[in-house]
Steps between C-alpha positions, in 0.01 A plus 500: 500500500407704187736409215300620197380832350245697706190508279227645723430695821470180704852391404618856560356512854652157582839613375490820709399297808784253444752788446400641835572161662842481333622852578742366765658239269876464522732521195590185309198307629204344323275759664706790351484339158122473533479866617700626203289296257174628650627861496578467129162342423315773692695776324411354160131480594496856633670644192238337284191576710597811703723709278632813667463807277715811523424730792253783457677813360368729774602250769846485339527879508395514866744223586788688331395822674516320835838345418651839405310691767331724240190708556237597246677830423808299401295331228415822318806479266385154387122538487425871473318733736415419863137445404602252227723311746210479743258379232744234370573367849125489575436323166287789370737576209664239278872509435603636163792369295693816580446443874599133470824581319589756762425259787703232328804727450475684832387228741596182319146357487499248216302548179320166543370614841392841376341358183349206698630251243772241564805556281363823356718792397415860426444574130802643323532874537498718189751763605440721200124519567353711778163352583372815669527693172220300331172700486327242722220731616390562143553135409281391792238760403485335156497152659823398331614389846292406806359785698670507843475746785879513522574463127821705524642273769423179307636642178763232440256211551235670284739587216657154503153353456428751224822406324416129528165560325678668211740212444768524765816694564642449151201691369538768767866543416416543133247770592722677749853473365428537125336836548671790332643293215253659260517862396126534571567461873412825675775598749228623740348153507480327839665159442297335779169629365601388151603156624168460682306593183700257285450220752128570515473470123694171502286368786176566309651334194593189702159485668322516161692267268414502131446181303709569194879484518709785364721408205822698507543704182125496421461876561600686185430839346196350326371395845513860624324619180223248550452612860499865397199436277305387808508866613236570231239324718345652808601199712845487338695495829319186614537340156873568523518326834312202357732493197812501720366225723446282197868549424609415855561856619348658810359852499461617859377841610607625843469867590837656582617553856608848605854592391521238228472734198404203293296423186579138446746215517590182312586203721562125498355252745743237631368256238571748218140618449500868394298749705411853393402721795331836448411769754262713284625804688398701191148396413531565130453283194818618326709432808354154554573372151850644482590362843348158428689459172818645651503232768411237244804614297714434807346152523591443135853640506644546851363277776734213585631292793741783580252785430179384669348841579496821297308798640390812316417856593384623159517864617875459448459406133715729290667655805719216618853410401545285191378149579506223239233288666250782532572636152437154351177464696385850391576429135314170503207662685469787254509261204253274678246778552543675164715339229818698431439512124161661569625760747806589289264624229374765750133414468403778742592861409673734743175664597322177596125506529288253689324406177831404337600295805173310498515439127849349522392291803211359304729416211754326727234341717653629824368735769544870414653562845808308381553745216421800717745385765776451240449850364505659846820318598691565181407868490553532877171682521256343743238766442435351158205261461461473878136402461588206275745292703229309687516650848340288775423215261728216617453439872131431446605180320704387799274636775562198726875540479499877530323530835731641763502173694460137409330401824194276482 
């Protein structure tokens, strides 16, 4: 008689043999007690050494079809087209989350079976977000998400992974649901494309951490004025990025996606690190420096736990409704680029010449494009000084970032 734990295959085989001998035991006998003990010992051994996993999802689907007397055409509402049903049942096409949810609701197949993980549940649905509206084809082209043959069908899985890289759903919610709070939000903007762009910027920031920690309140008007002077150098944009990194601030360049109408954004990582994202959609020196300092002004004055993302379409500057946040950022930017007390003295006459612009730039130690851009904007005449705003002079500094795709 075996009256101890089964520890090896030899004990297991003996127990099975003895159980076979005792199968005819009568109740309330020593033999029945022995049979019950052996059965319990065998079950413990089998659970430890021969665990039974959940059934295969395809086998579970076929079993349910047989139970309910369903044919392949009856599976179209749950899986898709007839060809997709055939491919899934023949294990030539993997189940997507959308298919799994449909099979769970329609046929009662459990999530743990479909996900092949004991105790698993489907990820929470985000009812306000339509996965199919993300520009996944363009995102895959740029290698922001894995390239898949059926990228549109796997959109939820791919975007969930994309969101995780950027910091999780709290970050995604900040990107998606805070849009439109700023007056520089273009009403034509596609919120899904904008969310994807913001998340890409945050992902790159998280993947390339900077050593120095940002000190809240360290960005002041004098900081913007120091950075503006870097424009005087040919490699000023790169010097500005280096300066910001030393102060714990990311500067990330990501070309804009179609329908984003975007120049830049100021954002916070989950740990509170500021991130300035630029698109460089206008490859001009004057636009770069104004946009950079404008977003830095938002970092200084407006980013907070409740305002984690501020986006800007600078084409709307001067045309939008009154907005305190944007007005404050504009004022700080203007004073950062050219001190107010200098500009109030009208150092450039009404009929500005290039020579006068360059002379003032040399005196102030800033790039002449900054002065030319200010004149053009304030006089609402973009024919003025068009050769002196630094066309096609910024992207070359960020050539790696400005390629259409980021694929290796």
